[in-house]
DRENPA-3360 file (N, C-alpha, C; in nm, 2 decimals, always signed):
BEGIN
1 = MNRPSLRG = +1.11/-5.07/-18.88/+1.00/-4.98/-18.87/+0.87/-5.06/-18.90 ~ +0.78/-5.04/-18.81/+0.65/-5.11/-18.82/+0.56/-5.04/-18.92 ~ +0.51/-5.11/-19.01/+0.41/-5.05/-19.11/+0.27/-5.07/-19.05 ~ +0.18/-4.95/-19.07/+0.05/-4.98/-19.02/-0.02/-5.10/-19.09 ~ -0.11/-5.16/-19.02/-0.18/-5.28/-19.08/-0.28/-5.23/-19.19 ~ -0.31/-5.32/-19.27/-0.42/-5.28/-19.37/-0.55/-5.22/-19.31 ~ -0.59/-5.28/-19.21/-0.71/-5.22/-19.14/-0.68/-5.07/-19.10 ~ -0.56/-5.04/-19.06/-0.53/-4.90/-19.00/-0.52/-4.82/-19.14;
9 = RLRHFSPR = -0.47/-4.86/-19.25/-0.46/-4.79/-19.37/-0.60/-4.76/-19.42 ~ -0.70/-4.86/-19.42/-0.82/-4.84/-19.47/-0.91/-4.74/-19.38 ~ -0.87/-4.72/-19.25/-0.94/-4.65/-19.17/-0.94/-4.50/-19.21 ~ -0.83/-4.46/-19.27/-0.82/-4.33/-19.32/-0.91/-4.30/-19.44 ~ -0.97/-4.40/-19.51/-1.05/-4.39/-19.62/-1.20/-4.41/-19.58 ~ -1.23/-4.43/-19.46/-1.37/-4.46/-19.42/-1.45/-4.33/-19.44 ~ -1.58/-4.35/-19.47/-1.66/-4.23/-19.51/-1.69/-4.15/-19.38 ~ -1.68/-4.02/-19.39/-1.70/-3.93/-19.28/-1.86/-3.92/-19.26;
17 = QRPRFRGP = -1.89/-3.92/-19.14/-2.02/-3.89/-19.09/-2.07/-3.76/-19.13 ~ -2.19/-3.75/-19.18/-2.26/-3.63/-19.21/-2.29/-3.55/-19.08 ~ -2.27/-3.42/-19.08/-2.30/-3.34/-18.95/-2.44/-3.32/-18.93 ~ -2.48/-3.32/-18.81/-2.62/-3.31/-18.76/-2.66/-3.16/-18.73 ~ -2.75/-3.11/-18.79/-2.78/-2.98/-18.77/-2.91/-2.97/-18.67 ~ -2.92/-2.88/-18.58/-3.01/-2.85/-18.50/-3.12/-2.76/-18.56 ~ -3.25/-2.78/-18.55/-3.35/-2.69/-18.59/-3.48/-2.76/-18.65 ~ -3.58/-2.69/-18.68/-3.71/-2.76/-18.72/-3.68/-2.82/-18.85;
25 = SFNRLIPN = -3.77/-2.92/-18.87/-3.76/-2.99/-19.01/-3.84/-2.89/-19.12 ~ -3.80/-2.92/-19.24/-3.84/-2.85/-19.35/-4.00/-2.84/-19.36 ~ -4.05/-2.96/-19.32/-4.20/-2.97/-19.32/-4.26/-2.86/-19.24 ~ -4.21/-2.84/-19.12/-4.26/-2.74/-19.04/-4.25/-2.60/-19.08 ~ -4.16/-2.58/-19.17/-4.13/-2.44/-19.23/-4.22/-2.41/-19.34 ~ -4.29/-2.51/-19.41/-4.37/-2.50/-19.51/-4.49/-2.39/-19.49 ~ -4.56/-2.41/-19.38/-4.67/-2.31/-19.35/-4.62/-2.17/-19.36 ~ -4.51/-2.15/-19.29/-4.45/-2.00/-19.28/-4.41/-1.95/-19.41;
33 = LMTMMGLC = -4.35/-2.05/-19.50/-4.32/-2.01/-19.63/-4.44/-1.97/-19.72 ~ -4.55/-2.05/-19.70/-4.67/-2.00/-19.76/-4.73/-1.87/-19.72 ~ -4.72/-1.86/-19.58/-4.75/-1.71/-19.53/-4.68/-1.62/-19.60 ~ -4.54/-1.63/-19.62/-4.45/-1.53/-19.67/-4.49/-1.50/-19.82 ~ -4.53/-1.61/-19.88/-4.58/-1.60/-20.02/-4.71/-1.51/-20.04 ~ -4.79/-1.54/-19.94/-4.91/-1.45/-19.94/-4.88/-1.32/-19.91 ~ -4.79/-1.27/-19.82/-4.74/-1.14/-19.79/-4.68/-1.08/-19.92 ~ -4.61/-1.15/-19.98/-4.54/-1.10/-20.11/-4.65/-1.07/-20.21;
41 = FGLVAIRF = -4.75/-1.15/-20.22/-4.86/-1.13/-20.32/-4.93/-1.00/-20.29 ~ -4.96/-0.98/-20.16/-5.02/-0.86/-20.11/-4.94/-0.73/-20.15 ~ -4.81/-0.75/-20.13/-4.72/-0.63/-20.17/-4.72/-0.61/-20.31 ~ -4.72/-0.70/-20.39/-4.72/-0.70/-20.54/-4.85/-0.64/-20.59 ~ -4.96/-0.68/-20.52/-5.09/-0.62/-20.55/-5.09/-0.47/-20.53 ~ -5.03/-0.43/-20.42/-5.02/-0.28/-20.40/-4.94/-0.21/-20.51 ~ -4.84/-0.27/-20.56/-4.76/-0.23/-20.67/-4.83/-0.22/-20.80 ~ -4.92/-0.31/-20.83/-5.00/-0.32/-20.96/-5.10/-0.21/-20.94;
49 = AIEGRFPQ = -5.16/-0.17/-20.82/-5.25/-0.08/-20.81/-5.19/+0.06/-20.83 ~ -5.06/+0.08/-20.77/-5.00/+0.21/-20.81/-4.97/+0.23/-20.96 ~ -4.95/+0.13/-21.02/-4.93/+0.13/-21.16/-5.05/+0.14/-21.25 ~ -5.17/+0.13/-21.19/-5.29/+0.13/-21.25/-5.34/+0.00/-21.31 ~ -5.28/-0.10/-21.27/-5.32/-0.23/-21.33/-5.40/-0.30/-21.23 ~ -5.53/-0.25/-21.22/-5.62/-0.30/-21.12/-5.67/-0.45/-21.14 ~ -5.68/-0.51/-21.25/-5.72/-0.64/-21.27/-5.61/-0.73/-21.19 ~ -5.49/-0.70/-21.22/-5.38/-0.78/-21.18/-5.37/-0.76/-21.01;
57 = AASFIVVA = -5.40/-0.64/-20.98/-5.39/-0.62/-20.82/-5.50/-0.70/-20.76 ~ -5.63/-0.70/-20.81/-5.75/-0.78/-20.75/-5.70/-0.93/-20.76 ~ -5.64/-0.97/-20.86/-5.61/-1.12/-20.88/-5.52/-1.15/-20.77 ~ -5.41/-1.08/-20.74/-5.31/-1.11/-20.64/-5.37/-1.12/-20.50 ~ -5.48/-1.03/-20.48/-5.53/-1.03/-20.35/-5.63/-1.17/-20.33 ~ -5.68/-1.20/-20.44/-5.75/-1.33/-20.44/-5.65/-1.44/-20.42 ~ -5.54/-1.45/-20.49/-5.46/-1.55/-20.46/-5.40/-1.55/-20.31 ~ -5.37/-1.43/-20.25/-5.34/-1.43/-20.12/-5.44/-1.49/-20.02;
65 = AVIDGLDG = -5.57/-1.47/-20.06/-5.68/-1.52/-19.98/-5.68/-1.67/-19.99 ~ -5.65/-1.73/-20.10/-5.65/-1.88/-20.12/-5.53/-1.93/-20.04 ~ -5.41/-1.86/-20.04/-5.30/-1.91/-19.96/-5.32/-1.90/-19.82 ~ -5.39/-1.80/-19.77/-5.42/-1.78/-19.64/-5.52/-1.89/-19.58 ~ -5.61/-1.94/-19.67/-5.69/-2.05/-19.63/-5.63/-2.18/-19.62 ~ -5.51/-2.19/-19.68/-5.44/-2.32/-19.69/-5.34/-2.33/-19.59 ~ -5.27/-2.22/-19.55/-5.14/-2.24/-19.48/-5.17/-2.29/-19.33 ~ -5.28/-2.25/-19.28/-5.33/-2.30/-19.14/-5.36/-2.43/-19.15;
73 = RIARLLKG = -5.44/-2.48/-19.24/-5.47/-2.63/-19.25/-5.34/-2.71/-19.28 ~ -5.25/-2.67/-19.36/-5.14/-2.74/-19.38/-5.04/-2.75/-19.25 ~ -5.04/-2.64/-19.18/-4.97/-2.64/-19.06/-5.02/-2.74/-18.95 ~ -5.16/-2.75/-18.95/-5.21/-2.85/-18.85/-5.18/-2.99/-18.91 ~ -5.19/-3.01/-19.04/-5.17/-3.15/-19.09/-5.02/-3.19/-19.08 ~ -4.92/-3.10/-19.09/-4.79/-3.12/-19.08/-4.73/-3.12/-18.93 ~ -4.82/-3.07/-18.84/-4.79/-3.05/-18.70/-4.68/-2.94/-18.68 ~ -4.71/-2.84/-18.77/-4.61/-2.73/-18.77/-4.66/-2.60/-18.71;
81 = TSRFGAEF = -4.76/-2.61/-18.63/-4.82/-2.48/-18.57/-4.73/-2.44/-18.46 ~ -4.72/-2.29/-18.45/-4.64/-2.24/-18.36/-4.70/-2.10/-18.33 ~ -4.64/-2.04/-18.22/-4.68/-1.90/-18.19/-4.63/-1.80/-18.28 ~ -4.51/-1.83/-18.34/-4.45/-1.74/-18.44/-4.53/-1.75/-18.56 ~ -4.56/-1.87/-18.61/-4.66/-1.88/-18.72/-4.78/-1.80/-18.71 ~ -4.84/-1.81/-18.60/-4.98/-1.74/-18.57/-4.96/-1.58/-18.59 ~ -4.86/-1.54/-18.52/-4.83/-1.40/-18.53/-4.79/-1.34/-18.67 ~ -4.71/-1.43/-18.74/-4.66/-1.40/-18.88/-4.79/-1.39/-18.97;
89 = DSLSDFLC = -4.88/-1.49/-18.94/-5.01/-1.50/-19.04/-5.08/-1.37/-19.00 ~ -5.09/-1.33/-18.88/-5.18/-1.21/-18.86/-5.12/-1.09/-18.92 ~ -4.98/-1.06/-18.91/-4.93/-0.95/-18.98/-4.96/-0.95/-19.12 ~ -4.94/-1.08/-19.18/-4.96/-1.09/-19.33/-5.10/-1.06/-19.36 ~ -5.20/-1.11/-19.27/-5.34/-1.08/-19.31/-5.37/-0.92/-19.30 ~ -5.30/-0.86/-19.20/-5.34/-0.71/-19.19/-5.29/-0.64/-19.32 ~ -5.18/-0.67/-19.38/-5.13/-0.60/-19.50/-5.22/-0.64/-19.61 ~ -5.23/-0.77/-19.63/-5.30/-0.83/-19.75/-5.46/-0.79/-19.75;
97 = FGVAPGLI = -5.51/-0.81/-19.64/-5.66/-0.79/-19.63/-5.71/-0.68/-19.56 ~ -5.62/-0.60/-19.50/-5.65/-0.48/-19.43/-5.61/-0.34/-19.49 ~ -5.50/-0.35/-19.54/-5.43/-0.23/-19.61/-5.45/-0.23/-19.76 ~ -5.42/-0.34/-19.82/-5.42/-0.35/-19.97/-5.56/-0.32/-20.02 ~ -5.66/-0.38/-19.98/-5.79/-0.36/-20.06/-5.83/-0.21/-20.05 ~ -5.82/-0.15/-19.93/-5.85/-0.01/-19.93/-5.77/+0.08/-20.00 ~ -5.64/+0.05/-20.02/-5.55/+0.12/-20.10/-5.58/+0.11/-20.24 ~ -5.62/-0.02/-20.29/-5.66/-0.05/-20.42/-5.77/+0.03/-20.46;
105 = LYLWTLQN = -5.88/+0.04/-20.37/-6.01/+0.11/-20.41/-5.97/+0.26/-20.41 ~ -5.87/+0.31/-20.33/-5.85/+0.45/-20.33/-5.78/+0.49/-20.46 ~ -5.69/+0.41/-20.51/-5.62/+0.45/-20.64/-5.72/+0.42/-20.75 ~ -5.82/+0.34/-20.73/-5.91/+0.30/-20.84/-6.02/+0.41/-20.86 ~ -6.06/+0.46/-20.75/-6.18/+0.55/-20.77/-6.19/+0.66/-20.63 ~ -6.15/+0.62/-20.53/-6.18/+0.71/-20.40/-6.09/+0.84/-20.42 ~ -5.97/+0.82/-20.49/-5.89/+0.95/-20.49/-5.96/+1.07/-20.57 ~ -6.06/+1.03/-20.65/-6.15/+1.13/-20.72/-6.23/+1.21/-20.63;
113 = AGPLGFIP = -6.25/+1.17/-20.51/-6.33/+1.24/-20.42/-6.24/+1.33/-20.34 ~ -6.11/+1.35/-20.36/-6.04/+1.45/-20.29/-5.99/+1.38/-20.15 ~ -5.94/+1.47/-20.07/-5.88/+1.41/-19.94/-5.98/+1.32/-19.85 ~ -6.11/+1.36/-19.87/-6.20/+1.28/-19.81/-6.22/+1.14/-19.85 ~ -6.16/+1.11/-19.97/-6.17/+0.96/-20.02/-6.08/+0.89/-19.96 ~ -5.99/+0.93/-19.87/-5.90/+0.85/-19.80/-5.96/+0.80/-19.67 ~ -6.04/+0.86/-19.62/-6.10/+0.83/-19.48/-6.16/+0.68/-19.49 ~ -6.25/+0.65/-19.58/-6.29/+0.50/-19.57/-6.18/+0.41/-19.58;
121 = CVMFAVCS = -6.07/+0.43/-19.65/-5.95/+0.34/-19.65/-5.89/+0.33/-19.51 ~ -5.88/+0.44/-19.44/-5.83/+0.43/-19.31/-5.91/+0.37/-19.21 ~ -6.04/+0.39/-19.22/-6.14/+0.32/-19.13/-6.15/+0.17/-19.16 ~ -6.12/+0.13/-19.28/-6.13/-0.01/-19.31/-6.00/-0.08/-19.25 ~ -5.89/-0.02/-19.27/-5.76/-0.07/-19.22/-5.77/-0.08/-19.06 ~ -5.83/+0.02/-19.00/-5.84/+0.03/-18.84/-5.93/-0.08/-18.81 ~ -6.04/-0.10/-18.87/-6.14/-0.22/-18.84/-6.07/-0.36/-18.86 ~ -5.98/-0.37/-18.97/-5.91/-0.49/-18.98/-5.82/-0.52/-18.88;
129 = ALRLARFN = -5.75/-0.41/-18.84/-5.64/-0.43/-18.72/-5.72/-0.47/-18.60 ~ -5.83/-0.41/-18.57/-5.91/-0.43/-18.44/-5.96/-0.58/-18.45 ~ -6.01/-0.62/-18.55/-6.07/-0.76/-18.57/-5.95/-0.87/-18.56 ~ -5.83/-0.85/-18.61/-5.73/-0.93/-18.59/-5.67/-0.94/-18.45 ~ -5.67/-0.82/-18.38/-5.62/-0.80/-18.25/-5.71/-0.87/-18.15 ~ -5.85/-0.86/-18.18/-5.94/-0.94/-18.10/-5.93/-1.08/-18.12 ~ -5.91/-1.12/-18.24/-5.89/-1.27/-18.26/-5.76/-1.33/-18.19 ~ -5.65/-1.24/-18.20/-5.53/-1.29/-18.14/-5.55/-1.28/-17.98;
137 = AASIAEPG = -5.62/-1.18/-17.93/-5.64/-1.18/-17.78/-5.72/-1.29/-17.73 ~ -5.82/-1.33/-17.81/-5.91/-1.44/-17.77/-5.84/-1.58/-17.77 ~ -5.73/-1.59/-17.85/-5.67/-1.72/-17.86/-5.54/-1.74/-17.76 ~ -5.51/-1.62/-17.69/-5.41/-1.63/-17.60/-5.46/-1.62/-17.46 ~ -5.44/-1.71/-17.37/-5.47/-1.73/-17.24/-5.39/-1.64/-17.15 ~ -5.45/-1.55/-17.06/-5.38/-1.48/-16.98/-5.32/-1.55/-16.86 ~ -5.20/-1.52/-16.81/-5.14/-1.59/-16.70/-5.23/-1.60/-16.58 ~ -5.24/-1.73/-16.54/-5.32/-1.76/-16.41/-5.47/-1.75/-16.44;
145 = VVPAPKPA = -5.52/-1.72/-16.55/-5.66/-1.71/-16.60/-5.70/-1.83/-16.67 ~ -5.79/-1.92/-16.63/-5.84/-2.03/-16.71/-5.95/-1.98/-16.79 ~ -5.94/-1.98/-16.93/-6.07/-1.93/-17.01/-6.18/-2.03/-17.00 ~ -6.30/-1.97/-17.00/-6.42/-2.04/-16.99/-6.44/-2.11/-17.13 ~ -6.47/-2.24/-17.13/-6.49/-2.31/-17.25/-6.60/-2.25/-17.32 ~ -6.60/-2.25/-17.45/-6.71/-2.19/-17.54/-6.82/-2.31/-17.56 ~ -6.93/-2.28/-17.59/-7.03/-2.39/-17.61/-6.99/-2.46/-17.74 ~ -7.04/-2.58/-17.75/-6.99/-2.67/-17.86/-7.03/-2.61/-17.99;
153 = YAYNFFTG = -7.15/-2.55/-18.01/-7.20/-2.49/-18.12/-7.13/-2.38/-18.18 ~ -7.06/-2.30/-18.08/-6.98/-2.18/-18.10/-6.85/-2.20/-18.18 ~ -6.80/-2.32/-18.19/-6.68/-2.34/-18.26/-6.70/-2.35/-18.40 ~ -6.82/-2.36/-18.45/-6.85/-2.35/-18.60/-6.86/-2.21/-18.65 ~ -6.85/-2.12/-18.57/-6.87/-1.97/-18.61/-6.75/-1.88/-18.57 ~ -6.74/-1.78/-18.66/-6.63/-1.67/-18.63/-6.72/-1.56/-18.55 ~ -6.65/-1.47/-18.49/-6.71/-1.35/-18.43/-6.67/-1.25/-18.53 ~ -6.78/-1.20/-18.61/-6.75/-1.10/-18.72/-6.71/-1.17/-18.85;
161 = VPAPAGAG = -6.69/-1.09/-18.95/-6.65/-1.14/-19.07/-6.49/-1.15/-19.07 ~ -6.44/-1.27/-19.10/-6.28/-1.28/-19.11/-6.22/-1.19/-19.21 ~ -6.10/-1.16/-19.19/-6.02/-1.07/-19.27/-6.02/-1.10/-19.43 ~ -6.00/-1.23/-19.47/-5.99/-1.25/-19.61/-6.14/-1.24/-19.67 ~ -6.24/-1.28/-19.60/-6.37/-1.26/-19.66/-6.40/-1.11/-19.66 ~ -6.36/-1.04/-19.56/-6.38/-0.89/-19.57/-6.31/-0.82/-19.67 ~ -6.18/-0.88/-19.72/-6.12/-0.82/-19.83/-6.19/-0.85/-19.95 ~ -6.25/-0.96/-19.97/-6.33/-1.00/-20.09/-6.46/-0.92/-20.10;
169 = LALFPLFA = -6.52/-0.88/-19.99/-6.64/-0.80/-19.99/-6.60/-0.66/-20.02 ~ -6.49/-0.61/-19.97/-6.45/-0.47/-19.99/-6.41/-0.45/-20.15 ~ -6.37/-0.55/-20.20/-6.33/-0.54/-20.34/-6.45/-0.57/-20.44 ~ -6.57/-0.58/-20.39/-6.69/-0.61/-20.46/-6.71/-0.51/-20.57 ~ -6.71/-0.38/-20.55/-6.71/-0.27/-20.66/-6.62/-0.30/-20.77 ~ -6.50/-0.33/-20.74/-6.40/-0.34/-20.85/-6.44/-0.47/-20.93 ~ -6.47/-0.57/-20.86/-6.51/-0.71/-20.92/-6.62/-0.68/-21.02 ~ -6.72/-0.62/-20.97/-6.85/-0.59/-21.05/-6.83/-0.50/-21.16;
177 = SLAFAESE = -6.75/-0.40/-21.14/-6.70/-0.30/-21.26/-6.63/-0.37/-21.36 ~ -6.53/-0.45/-21.32/-6.46/-0.53/-21.43/-6.54/-0.63/-21.49 ~ -6.65/-0.69/-21.43/-6.73/-0.79/-21.49/-6.82/-0.72/-21.60 ~ -6.88/-0.60/-21.56/-6.97/-0.52/-21.64/-6.88/-0.45/-21.76 ~ -6.76/-0.42/-21.74/-6.67/-0.36/-21.83/-6.66/-0.44/-21.96 ~ -6.65/-0.58/-21.93/-6.62/-0.67/-22.04/-6.75/-0.71/-22.12 ~ -6.87/-0.64/-22.08/-6.99/-0.68/-22.15/-7.04/-0.54/-22.21 ~ -7.17/-0.55/-22.23/-7.24/-0.43/-22.30/-7.28/-0.33/-22.20;
185 = WLRLAEAI = -7.26/-0.36/-22.06/-7.32/-0.27/-21.96/-7.20/-0.17/-21.92 ~ -7.15/-0.10/-22.01/-7.05/+0.00/-21.97/-7.08/+0.10/-21.88 ~ -7.21/+0.15/-21.90/-7.26/+0.26/-21.81/-7.28/+0.21/-21.68 ~ -7.32/+0.10/-21.65/-7.33/+0.04/-21.52/-7.20/+0.03/-21.46 ~ -7.10/-0.01/-21.53/-6.96/-0.02/-21.48/-6.91/+0.11/-21.43 ~ -6.94/+0.22/-21.51/-6.90/+0.35/-21.47/-6.98/+0.40/-21.35 ~ -7.10/+0.36/-21.34/-7.18/+0.40/-21.22/-7.11/+0.33/-21.09 ~ -7.09/+0.20/-21.11/-7.03/+0.14/-20.99/-6.89/+0.19/-20.95;
193 = RFPLFSAI = -6.83/+0.26/-21.03/-6.69/+0.31/-21.00/-6.71/+0.46/-20.94 ~ -6.82/+0.49/-20.91/-6.84/+0.62/-20.85/-6.79/+0.61/-20.70 ~ -6.72/+0.71/-20.66/-6.65/+0.69/-20.52/-6.74/+0.67/-20.41 ~ -6.86/+0.73/-20.41/-6.94/+0.71/-20.29/-6.99/+0.55/-20.26 ~ -7.00/+0.49/-20.38/-7.04/+0.35/-20.37/-6.93/+0.26/-20.30 ~ -6.81/+0.29/-20.34/-6.70/+0.22/-20.28/-6.68/+0.25/-20.13 ~ -6.71/+0.38/-20.10/-6.69/+0.44/-19.97/-6.79/+0.36/-19.87 ~ -6.91/+0.36/-19.93/-7.01/+0.28/-19.84/-6.98/+0.15/-19.82;
201 = VLFVVGGL = -6.92/+0.08/-19.92/-6.88/-0.06/-19.91/-6.78/-0.08/-19.81 ~ -6.68/+0.00/-19.80/-6.58/-0.01/-19.71/-6.63/+0.01/-19.57 ~ -6.71/+0.11/-19.55/-6.76/+0.13/-19.41/-6.85/+0.02/-19.37 ~ -6.92/-0.04/-19.45/-7.02/-0.15/-19.42/-6.94/-0.27/-19.38 ~ -6.84/-0.31/-19.46/-6.77/-0.43/-19.45/-6.68/-0.40/-19.32 ~ -6.62/-0.29/-19.30/-6.53/-0.27/-19.19/-6.62/-0.29/-19.05 ~ -6.73/-0.24/-19.07/-6.83/-0.26/-18.95/-6.86/-0.41/-18.93 ~ -6.88/-0.47/-19.03/-6.90/-0.62/-19.02/-6.78/-0.71/-18.96;
209 = MVSTLPSW = -6.66/-0.65/-18.99/-6.54/-0.72/-18.93/-6.54/-0.70/-18.80 ~ -6.57/-0.59/-18.73/-6.55/-0.56/-18.59/-6.68/-0.59/-18.52 ~ -6.78/-0.63/-18.58/-6.90/-0.67/-18.51/-6.90/-0.80/-18.44 ~ -7.00/-0.83/-18.37/-7.01/-0.96/-18.30/-7.11/-1.05/-18.39 ~ -7.13/-1.03/-18.51/-7.21/-1.12/-18.59/-7.15/-1.23/-18.60 ~ -7.22/-1.35/-18.58/-7.15/-1.48/-18.59/-7.16/-1.51/-18.74 ~ -7.06/-1.56/-18.81/-7.04/-1.60/-18.94/-6.98/-1.76/-18.95 ~ -7.04/-1.82/-19.04/-6.99/-1.97/-19.04/-6.84/-1.98/-19.07;
217 = SFKNFKVP = -6.77/-2.06/-19.00/-6.64/-2.08/-19.02/-6.61/-2.19/-19.13 ~ -6.69/-2.29/-19.14/-6.69/-2.40/-19.24/-6.57/-2.50/-19.20 ~ -6.51/-2.49/-19.07/-6.41/-2.58/-19.05/-6.47/-2.71/-19.00 ~ -6.57/-2.71/-18.91/-6.63/-2.84/-18.86/-6.78/-2.85/-18.91 ~ -6.80/-2.78/-19.03/-6.93/-2.78/-19.08/-6.96/-2.91/-19.13 ~ -7.08/-2.98/-19.10/-7.11/-3.11/-19.15/-7.22/-3.09/-19.26 ~ -7.20/-3.16/-19.36/-7.31/-3.15/-19.49/-7.39/-3.28/-19.47 ~ -7.52/-3.26/-19.47/-7.60/-3.37/-19.48/-7.58/-3.46/-19.61;
225 = AQMVLPLL = -7.61/-3.59/-19.59/-7.58/-3.69/-19.69/-7.66/-3.64/-19.82 ~ -7.78/-3.60/-19.81/-7.85/-3.58/-19.93/-7.81/-3.45/-20.00 ~ -7.72/-3.37/-19.95/-7.67/-3.25/-20.00/-7.53/-3.25/-20.06 ~ -7.47/-3.37/-20.04/-7.34/-3.39/-20.09/-7.33/-3.37/-20.25 ~ -7.42/-3.44/-20.31/-7.42/-3.44/-20.46/-7.45/-3.30/-20.51 ~ -7.56/-3.25/-20.47/-7.58/-3.10/-20.50/-7.48/-3.01/-20.49 ~ -7.41/-3.02/-20.38/-7.29/-2.94/-20.33/-7.17/-2.95/-20.43 ~ -7.15/-3.08/-20.47/-7.05/-3.10/-20.56/-7.08/-3.05/-20.71;
233 = LGTGAFIA = -7.20/-3.08/-20.75/-7.24/-3.02/-20.87/-7.23/-2.87/-20.87 ~ -7.29/-2.80/-20.77/-7.28/-2.65/-20.76/-7.14/-2.60/-20.76 ~ -7.05/-2.69/-20.69/-6.91/-2.63/-20.69/-6.84/-2.64/-20.82 ~ -6.87/-2.75/-20.90/-6.83/-2.76/-21.03/-6.86/-2.66/-21.12 ~ -7.01/-2.63/-21.11/-7.05/-2.51/-21.19/-7.00/-2.39/-21.16 ~ -6.97/-2.35/-21.03/-6.91/-2.23/-21.00/-6.76/-2.22/-21.05 ~ -6.69/-2.33/-21.03/-6.56/-2.33/-21.09/-6.56/-2.30/-21.24 ~ -6.65/-2.37/-21.31/-6.66/-2.35/-21.46/-6.69/-2.20/-21.48;
241 = FLVTEPWA = -6.78/-2.15/-21.41/-6.81/-2.00/-21.42/-6.70/-1.90/-21.39 ~ -6.61/-1.95/-21.29/-6.50/-1.87/-21.24/-6.39/-1.87/-21.37 ~ -6.38/-1.97/-21.42/-6.28/-1.99/-21.53/-6.32/-1.91/-21.65 ~ -6.44/-1.91/-21.69/-6.50/-1.84/-21.81/-6.51/-1.69/-21.78 ~ -6.57/-1.65/-21.66/-6.60/-1.52/-21.63/-6.56/-1.50/-21.49 ~ -6.43/-1.48/-21.46/-6.37/-1.47/-21.32/-6.43/-1.35/-21.24 ~ -6.44/-1.23/-21.31/-6.48/-1.11/-21.23/-6.64/-1.12/-21.20 ~ -6.71/-1.18/-21.29/-6.85/-1.20/-21.25/-6.87/-1.30/-21.15;
249 = ALALGGAI = -6.79/-1.40/-21.15/-6.80/-1.51/-21.04/-6.75/-1.46/-20.92 ~ -6.65/-1.38/-20.90/-6.61/-1.33/-20.78/-6.70/-1.23/-20.72 ~ -6.76/-1.15/-20.81/-6.87/-1.06/-20.76/-6.99/-1.13/-20.71 ~ -7.03/-1.25/-20.78/-7.14/-1.32/-20.73/-7.11/-1.40/-20.60 ~ -6.98/-1.44/-20.59/-6.94/-1.50/-20.47/-6.95/-1.40/-20.35 ~ -6.91/-1.28/-20.37/-6.93/-1.18/-20.26/-7.08/-1.16/-20.22 ~ -7.16/-1.15/-20.33/-7.30/-1.13/-20.30/-7.36/-1.25/-20.22 ~ -7.33/-1.37/-20.26/-7.37/-1.48/-20.19/-7.32/-1.50/-20.05;
257 = YMGMLFFS = -7.19/-1.46/-20.03/-7.14/-1.47/-19.90/-7.22/-1.36/-19.80 ~ -7.24/-1.25/-19.86/-7.31/-1.14/-19.79/-7.47/-1.18/-19.75 ~ -7.52/-1.27/-19.84/-7.66/-1.31/-19.80/-7.65/-1.43/-19.70 ~ -7.53/-1.51/-19.71/-7.53/-1.61/-19.61/-7.51/-1.56/-19.46 ~ -7.47/-1.44/-19.45/-7.44/-1.39/-19.31/-7.58/-1.38/-19.23 ~ -7.69/-1.36/-19.30/-7.82/-1.37/-19.25/-7.86/-1.50/-19.19 ~ -7.83/-1.60/-19.28/-7.86/-1.75/-19.24/-7.77/-1.78/-19.13 ~ -7.64/-1.74/-19.13/-7.55/-1.78/-19.03/-7.60/-1.73/-18.89;
265 = ARSYGRLK = -7.64/-1.60/-18.89/-7.68/-1.54/-18.76/-7.81/-1.63/-18.72 ~ -7.89/-1.65/-18.81/-8.01/-1.73/-18.77/-7.98/-1.87/-18.71 ~ -7.88/-1.94/-18.78/-7.84/-2.07/-18.73/-7.79/-2.05/-18.60 ~ -7.70/-1.96/-18.58/-7.64/-1.94/-18.44/-7.74/-1.92/-18.34 ~ -7.84/-1.84/-18.36/-7.94/-1.81/-18.27/-8.02/-1.93/-18.23 ~ -8.06/-2.01/-18.35/-8.13/-2.14/-18.32/-8.05/-2.23/-18.23 ~ -7.92/-2.25/-18.26/-7.84/-2.34/-18.18/-7.83/-2.28/-18.04 ~ -7.81/-2.17/-18.01/-7.80/-2.10/-17.87/-7.94/-2.14/-17.80;
273 = REAEALVA = -8.05/-2.11/-17.88/-8.18/-2.13/-17.80/-8.19/-2.28/-17.76 ~ -8.14/-2.38/-17.85/-8.16/-2.52/-17.82/-8.08/-2.55/-17.71 ~ -7.95/-2.49/-17.71/-7.86/-2.53/-17.59/-7.92/-2.47/-17.45 ~ -7.98/-2.35/-17.46/-8.03/-2.30/-17.33/-8.14/-2.37/-17.29 ~ -8.22/-2.43/-17.37/-8.33/-2.51/-17.34/-8.28/-2.64/-17.28 ~ -8.18/-2.71/-17.33/-8.14/-2.82/-17.27/-8.08/-2.80/-17.13 ~ -8.01/-2.68/-17.12/-7.96/-2.65/-16.98/-8.08/-2.63/-16.89 ~ -8.18/-2.56/-16.93/-8.30/-2.54/-16.84/-8.37/-2.67/-16.80;
281 = QGDGAPVQ = -8.36/-2.77/-16.88/-8.41/-2.90/-16.86/-8.32/-2.99/-16.77 ~ -8.20/-2.93/-16.74/-8.11/-3.01/-16.66/-8.03/-3.11/-16.74 ~ -8.03/-3.09/-16.87/-7.93/-3.18/-16.96/-7.83/-3.07/-17.03 ~ -7.71/-3.09/-16.97/-7.60/-2.98/-17.04/-7.54/-3.06/-17.15 ~ -7.60/-3.15/-17.23/-7.52/-3.20/-17.34/-7.50/-3.09/-17.46 ~ -7.39/-3.09/-17.52/-7.37/-2.99/-17.61/-7.44/-3.01/-17.74 ~ -7.48/-2.91/-17.81/-7.56/-2.92/-17.93/-7.47/-2.87/-18.05 ~ -7.46/-2.96/-18.14/-7.37/-2.94/-18.26/-7.46/-2.94/-18.39;
289 = E = -7.41/-2.86/-18.49/-7.50/-2.85/-18.62/-7.42/-2.95/-18.70;
% end
């Protein structure tokens, strides 16, 4: 009887090859996982609002906004952008920044106005849905239709106030009330909690979201060399203020952003006039800020 050779016997003990799985790499799933985290934070914020824990609810909306600002950039860095990720991010934005802020304000103060107090919440959610739908429609090219390229300067601007910024502006009454409640201005905090003020804020911010007002996107925004140091110092001071007085810093940030909308529209108008003047002179070179 022939015995197997030593090589044949050792062949049975050779390491097995690891199976190869098909699918995307984990790096490309990170942006979607972050979007899911933001969605969960929005749901938890609604739960805290139902329980009457409004500081925690506002905090979770702020965290969801930070995650929303990071997931898209991380997706582009990791080359993990996809149509699924864009749609998932849009649905998460609608819940976190369209439904949750209005519901938080309703449970915080607007329900004291009776059934009419729910109308501003509905209008804010509708405006948020319209704003996100317009953004998605503008980013999808229709079959057989070549979209006209936008001017170079237009890539630095959003059309209307984006959803995360709109959520921050909508929660301004809550931020301001919490800031004054921790100081000696208790009467002012109670006045800010009046339902009419929150209703006006929701209507105004909802209108800004669906408007055609140009607002800076800060994606391709170039900072002049002489402004780099003041910008860094100002950012450090604001972070220190945010750590020590978070609600006052968030309320101040909302007020600053609201004031920047005027300068954003003025900058857009100036760049548009300069581009039209170049075209009229026969030079179609794009103008960037």
